[in-house]
N, C-alpha and C positions, 0 to 999 in steps of 0.2 A: 503742568502741561504735559507730563508722561499719562496722567489719566486722561487728558483731553486725547492725546494720540492713541491711546490704547481703546477708547469708545468710539474715536471717528479716525479709522485707519485711512491714512492718505490727507487727513485735513492739514491744511497748511498754515497755522494760526501760529501767532509770534505772542509771546508774553508782553505784557505792559505794566509798568509800575508807574502811576500817575498820582499827582498832587490833585485832591478835590478840595473845595471848600468847606463842604460839610459831607462828613459821612455817617449813614445814620443805618440802623438796622433793626429788625421787628422779630421776634422769636414767636412761635406758634402760638404761646400763651399769652403774649404781651397785647395790651389793647393799643397803645399808643408806641409810636417811632421814638428810640433811643437816638439822639445825637451826640456824636462822639468828637464834634469839630472837625476843624480841616487837616488833612493830614495826607498820607499816601496807602492807597489802594492798589490791588493787582486786577488786571482784566487781561484780556488778549485782542488781537486786532488780526483780520485775514492779512496773509504775508503782501498782498495785492494793496491795500488799503495805506499802505506807509512807504515813502521813499526808501530804498535799500541804503541811502547814507546817514540814516538816522538809527540804524539796527546795530545793537551791541550785541556781545556773544559773553555769557557770563557762567561759568561751569558747563560748558557745552550746550546751552540753551539761549536762543535768539532771544531777545529782549528790547523794548523799547520804554526808554523812561522820560517823562514828561512833566513840566509844569510851568506855570504861566511865566514865571521867570527862572528859566533854565539855570542861571547861575547859582542858586541855592543849591544844586546838585553837584556843580564841577568840582572836583578833587575830593567828593564827599564818599563814604559807604554806606550804602542802605542795607540794613539788617532788620531782624524780626526779633522783638522780645515782648514774652509775654501775649504773642500772638499780634501784634502790632507792630506797622513798620517804624524804624526810627534811624534818623541820619545820624552819622557818627562824622567826626573829623579824621 
């Protein structure tokens, strides 16, 4: 988010941590997509795209957490290990 704010001064984006059913990536030398399965990914929304009551503040950064069943995130800690998001109790 800091880089986004630096690259686009005045941008009003909000970070998002969202559950996806299949995360996939493809490097410049890959011929096929590498599927990582379901899990959390990071993205962003424009501030006007989300209702204000779902915005949390973490470490001074506005963020939206979303999942098909939000209860999977209730009372949990979202962390990063080895470059991947993990959900901890």
